[in-house]
C-alpha positions in Angstrom: 96.8 23.7 -41.6 96.6 26.6 -44.1 97.8 24.3 -46.9 95.3 21.6 -45.8 92.5 24.1 -46.1 93.5 25.5 -49.4 90.9 23.5 -51.4 88.3 23.5 -48.7 85.4 25.8 -47.8 83.7 27.0 -44.6 80.5 28.0 -46.3 78.6 25.2 -44.6 80.4 25.4 -41.3 83.7 23.8 -40.4 85.4 21.2 -38.3 87.3 22.4 -35.2 90.0 21.0 -32.9 89.3 22.0 -29.3 92.4 23.0 -27.5 93.3 20.9 -24.4 93.1 22.4 -20.9 94.4 21.3 -17.5 90.9 19.9 -16.9 90.5 18.3 -20.3 93.8 17.0 -21.4 92.8 15.6 -24.8 92.2 17.6 -28.0 88.9 16.8 -29.6 87.2 17.1 -33.0 83.9 19.0 -33.3 81.6 19.8 -36.2 80.5 23.5 -36.1 77.4 24.4 -38.1 76.5 27.9 -39.4 72.7 27.6 -38.7 72.6 28.0 -35.0 72.8 24.3 -34.1 75.1 23.6 -31.1 78.6 22.3 -32.0 78.6 18.5 -32.3 81.3 16.5 -30.5 82.7 13.9 -33.0 85.5 12.2 -31.1 88.6 12.6 -28.9 91.8 12.9 -30.9 95.1 12.9 -28.9 96.9 14.5 -26.0 99.3 16.6 -28.2 98.3 19.2 -30.8 100.6 17.7 -33.4 99.1 14.2 -33.1 95.6 15.6 -32.9 96.0 17.7 -36.0 97.5 14.8 -37.9 94.6 12.5 -36.9 92.0 15.1 -37.7 93.5 15.8 -41.2 93.7 12.1 -41.9 90.0 11.7 -41.0 89.1 14.7 -43.2 91.3 13.9 -46.2 88.2 13.2 -48.4 86.2 16.1 -47.0 85.8 19.5 -48.6 85.1 21.3 -45.3 87.7 23.4 -43.6 89.5 22.4 -40.4 90.2 25.0 -37.7 91.4 25.1 -34.1 89.4 26.9 -31.3 89.6 27.6 -27.6 87.9 24.9 -25.6 85.8 27.6 -23.9 83.4 27.5 -26.9 82.7 23.8 -26.4 82.8 23.5 -22.6 79.0 24.0 -22.2 78.3 21.1 -24.4 80.4 18.4 -22.7 77.8 17.6 -20.0 74.7 17.9 -22.2 72.4 14.8 -22.2 70.2 15.6 -25.2 72.4 13.3 -27.4 72.3 10.3 -25.0 70.3 7.3 -26.0 67.4 6.4 -23.6 66.5 3.1 -25.4 67.8 0.1 -27.2 71.1 -1.8 -26.9 73.1 1.5 -26.6 71.0 2.9 -23.9 73.0 5.4 -21.8 75.6 6.0 -24.6 76.1 9.3 -26.4 75.4 9.2 -30.1 79.1 10.1 -30.7 80.2 7.0 -28.8 77.7 4.8 -30.8 78.9 6.3 -34.1 82.5 5.4 -33.3 81.7 1.7 -32.8 78.5 1.2 -34.9 77.9 4.0 -37.5 75.2 1.9 -39.1 73.0 2.2 -36.0 73.3 6.0 -36.1 72.5 6.0 -39.8 69.4 3.9 -39.0 68.3 6.4 -36.4 68.9 9.3 -38.9 66.9 7.7 -41.7 64.4 5.2 -40.3 63.9 5.8 -36.6 60.4 7.3 -36.0 60.3 8.9 -32.5 57.1 8.2 -30.6 57.9 10.8 -27.9 58.6 14.5 -28.6 61.7 14.5 -26.4 63.3 11.9 -28.7 63.1 14.3 -31.7 66.4 15.9 -30.5 68.1 12.5 -30.7 66.9 12.1 -34.3 68.2 15.5 -35.2 71.6 14.7 -33.7 71.6 11.4 -35.6 70.9 13.3 -38.8 73.9 15.6 -38.1 76.1 12.6 -37.7 74.7 11.3 -41.0 76.0 14.5 -42.6 79.4 13.9 -40.9 79.4 10.3 -42.2 78.9 11.5 -45.7 81.6 14.1 -45.4 84.2 11.7 -43.9 83.4 8.7 -46.2 85.7 8.3 -49.2 83.8 8.6 -52.5 82.9 5.4 -54.1 84.7 4.4 -57.3 82.5 4.4 -60.3 81.3 0.9 -61.2 82.4 -0.1 -64.6 79.4 -1.1 -66.7 80.3 -2.9 -69.9 78.2 -2.3 -73.0 79.0 -5.8 -74.1 76.3 -8.3 -74.9 76.2 -11.8 -76.1 76.3 -12.1 -79.9 74.5 -14.9 -81.8 73.5 -18.3 -80.5 75.7 -21.3 -80.0 76.4 -22.8 -83.4 75.6 -19.7 -85.4 77.9 -18.6 -88.1 78.8 -14.9 -87.9 79.9 -13.3 -91.1 81.9 -10.1 -91.7 82.8 -9.3 -88.0 85.0 -6.2 -87.8 87.0 -6.4 -84.6 89.7 -4.5 -82.8 92.2 -6.5 -80.9 92.3 -5.5 -77.2 94.6 -8.1 -75.7 96.8 -11.0 -76.8 98.2 -13.8 -74.6 100.7 -16.2 -76.0 100.7 -19.7 -74.6 102.4 -23.0 -75.4 100.2 -25.8 -76.6 101.1 -28.4 -73.9 99.5 -31.2 -75.9 102.4 -31.1 -78.4 105.9 -32.2 -77.7 107.6 -29.2 -79.3 107.0 -25.4 -78.9 103.8 -24.6 -80.6 102.7 -21.2 -79.4 99.0 -20.3 -79.7 97.6 -16.8 -79.3 94.5 -16.2 -77.2 92.9 -13.0 -78.4 90.4 -10.6 -76.8 88.7 -8.3 -79.3 85.7 -6.0 -79.5 83.4 -4.7 -82.2 82.3 -1.1 -82.7 79.4 -1.5 -80.2 81.7 -2.7 -77.4 80.8 -6.4 -77.6 83.6 -8.6 -76.5 84.9 -11.7 -78.3 87.4 -14.4 -77.4 89.1 -16.7 -80.0 92.4 -18.6 -80.4 94.8 -18.3 -83.2 96.6 -21.7 -83.4 100.3 -21.9 -84.1 101.1 -22.2 -87.8 104.4 -23.9 -87.1 107.0 -24.9 -84.4 108.9 -22.3 -82.6 112.6 -22.5 -81.5 111.8 -21.2 -78.0 108.6 -21.0 -75.8 108.9 -17.2 -75.9 108.6 -16.4 -79.6 106.0 -17.1 -82.3 106.8 -19.3 -85.3 107.8 -17.3 -88.3 104.8 -19.0 -90.0 102.3 -17.7 -87.5 100.3 -14.5 -88.0 101.2 -12.2 -85.1 98.3 -10.3 -83.4 98.8 -7.2 -81.2 96.6 -4.8 -79.4 95.1 -2.1 -81.6 95.1 -4.3 -84.7 91.9 -4.4 -86.7 90.7 -7.6 -88.3 87.7 -8.8 -90.4 86.6 -12.4 -89.9 83.9 -15.0 -90.0 83.5 -17.5 -87.2 81.2 -19.9 -85.5 79.8 -19.2 -82.0 81.2 -21.8 -79.6 79.5 -20.4 -76.5 79.0 -17.5 -74.1 80.3 -16.6 -70.7 80.3 -13.7 -68.3 83.1 -12.5 -66.0 83.0 -9.6 -63.5 79.9 -8.3 -65.2 81.3 -8.4 -68.7 79.8 -10.7 -71.4 82.0 -12.5 -73.8 81.2 -14.5 -77.0 83.6 -17.3 -77.7 84.4 -17.9 -81.3 85.9 -20.9 -83.3 86.5 -22.0 -86.8 87.8 -18.5 -87.6 88.4 -17.4 -91.2 89.9 -14.0 -92.0 89.0 -11.5 -94.8 
């Protein structure tokens, strides 16, 4: 556990594994706060320490809060408390920890949108807010969404002159409308502003095999820079990226 905690801190409290006893045979996970709030029961783990520790570390793998183990005596007074038991709604009679296990969205609703009409329900909302903190700590960080700077260039039919493009990707494909091996190159390229363009370089001659360009064809490769003029054939968007499709391409 020392290695697990190496990059974690207990400055804002910690998670704790409560040790099993003859009366409580399962190890459990708790969230311990530094501000005087009572420890919060998160869930039951396992009936052996090794399995419990493994499950807890797996749950906390994206969390920066330290994990410790503590004697169950610290947590015994909180097992029978009822302040975190729902007294309304579809989960009436269930503890918030039970609800969070099956329906975390409901607990997050309580934390953020539930407005208690009775003073005695304020404790429920406070507990739900504590579970919202736990949810944030246990949830893997979202991957950054790629936002392409690409925009559509020109209108269909426009002639674009002096485009300076960098080739990003080249796909060779056999022209199936011809009886022999004529290999075209489908090219993805971008300008200095990140706008994406697609165009096709038609085969300049017949190839001996479907895996090699004709010796008469101009070979394109990623990283190559070209200057060209072309007509806009259309636009399309894929996975949030905008592409301008070109035709009647002339180089130089």
